[in-house]
C-alpha positions as CSV (number, residue, x, y, z in Angstrom):
1,X,-128.3,51.4,-115.6
2,X,-131.2,50.2,-113.5
3,X,-133.2,52.7,-111.5
4,X,-132.3,51.1,-108.2
5,X,-128.6,51.9,-108.8
6,X,-129.5,55.6,-109.2
7,X,-131.7,55.5,-106.1
8,X,-128.6,54.4,-104.1
9,X,-126.6,57.4,-105.2
10,X,-126.4,60.7,-103.3
11,X,-128.2,63.7,-104.9
12,X,-124.9,65.3,-105.9
13,X,-123.8,62.1,-107.6
14,X,-127.1,61.9,-109.5
15,X,-126.8,65.5,-110.6
16,X,-123.3,65.0,-111.9
17,X,-124.4,61.8,-113.7
18,X,-127.3,63.7,-115.3
19,X,-124.9,66.3,-116.6
20,X,-122.6,63.6,-117.9
21,X,-125.4,61.9,-119.7
22,X,-126.7,65.1,-121.3
23,X,-123.2,65.8,-122.6
24,X,-122.9,62.3,-123.9
25,X,-126.3,62.6,-125.6
26,X,-125.2,65.8,-127.4
27,X,-122.1,64.0,-128.6
28,X,-124.1,61.1,-129.9
29,X,-126.5,63.4,-131.7
30,X,-123.5,65.1,-133.3
31,X,-122.2,61.8,-134.5
32,X,-125.6,60.9,-135.9
33,X,-125.7,64.1,-137.9
34,X,-122.2,63.5,-139.4
35,X,-123.1,59.8,-140.0
36,X,-120.3,58.5,-137.7
37,X,-122.6,56.9,-135.2
38,X,-122.0,53.2,-135.0
39,X,-124.9,52.2,-132.7
40,X,-128.1,54.1,-133.2
41,X,-129.6,52.4,-130.2
42,X,-127.2,54.3,-128.0
43,X,-129.2,57.5,-128.3
44,X,-132.3,55.7,-127.1
45,X,-130.5,54.2,-124.2
46,X,-129.0,57.5,-123.0
47,X,-132.4,59.2,-123.3
48,X,-134.0,56.5,-121.1
49,X,-131.2,56.9,-118.5
50,X,-131.8,60.6,-118.4
51,X,-135.5,60.1,-118.0
52,X,-134.9,57.6,-115.1
53,X,-132.7,60.1,-113.3
54,X,-135.2,62.9,-113.8
55,X,-138.0,60.7,-112.5
56,X,-135.9,59.8,-109.4
57,X,-135.1,63.4,-108.7
58,X,-138.8,64.3,-109.0
59,X,-139.8,61.5,-106.6
60,X,-137.2,62.7,-104.1
61,X,-138.5,66.3,-104.3
62,X,-142.1,65.1,-103.7
63,X,-141.0,63.1,-100.7
64,X,-139.3,66.2,-99.2
65,X,-142.3,68.3,-99.9
66,X,-144.6,65.7,-98.2
67,X,-142.3,65.5,-95.2
68,X,-142.1,69.2,-94.8
69,X,-145.9,69.5,-95.0
70,X,-146.3,66.9,-92.3
71,X,-144.0,68.8,-89.9
72,X,-146.2,72.0,-90.2
């Protein structure tokens, strides 16, 4: 998915999507070990989606920290 799509989600939705992708990555790695993985690029795509989500979560936390610092 595109990063913009994740930015439009609520924080709870993003967290649940992150958990879902992490479980999916585990399943893909298990398939890779047992040589049942059909698309090896799928692991890379899921890892990139996880990185996008973590980046967006970090950006949001920095924005919140900056806003709270301005209020003080």
